[in-house]
C-alpha positions, 0 to 999 in steps of 0.5 A, spaced: 828 806 143 826 801 148 829 794 149 826 788 153 828 787 160 834 782 161 833 775 164 837 769 166 833 762 165 837 756 169 835 749 168 838 743 171 841 738 166 842 731 166 846 727 169 847 733 173 849 740 173 845 746 171 845 751 165 843 758 164 841 762 158 841 770 158 835 772 154 831 779 153 823 778 154 817 782 157 816 778 163 818 771 167 814 767 163 816 770 156 823 769 158 822 761 159 819 761 153 824 764 149 830 760 153 826 754 151 826 755 144 834 757 144 839 752 141 842 750 148 850 748 147 851 743 153 857 738 153 857 731 150 853 726 154 848 732 158 841 734 156 837 740 159 832 737 163 826 741 160 821 737 164 823 741 171 821 748 173 827 753 171 829 758 175 828 765 173 832 771 175 831 779 173 837 782 171 838 789 173 844 793 173 849 793 177 847 786 177 850 784 183 846 789 187 839 789 184 838 782 180 833 778 184 830 771 183 823 772 180 820 764 179 822 757 180 827 753 185 833 756 188 839 752 185 845 753 189 852 754 186 855 747 185 861 748 190 864 742 194 861 742 200 854 745 198 848 741 199 846 739 192 839 742 189 833 738 188 829 740 181 822 741 182 818 736 177 813 740 173 806 738 174 803 733 169 797 736 164 792 731 165 790 729 158 
């Protein structure tokens, strides 16, 4: 039995921060779609900024050695002294 690959999808949250979901999907685009459809358990007062581009990682075992980013901006860890990330707005579709 073949299982779909594992991905992590990270979106910025408002007012600040990031949130990550782990999903199984066929490719990075499918991973973003699957993650967007999930119920995101954010903290009170926070919302997921779905209008920004998410970061997508392909998760491979051993995770520390083989996992790698495949799409989206680079969100640094939220550590004291780290330069904060700047989320990328998604391109607006002309209506």
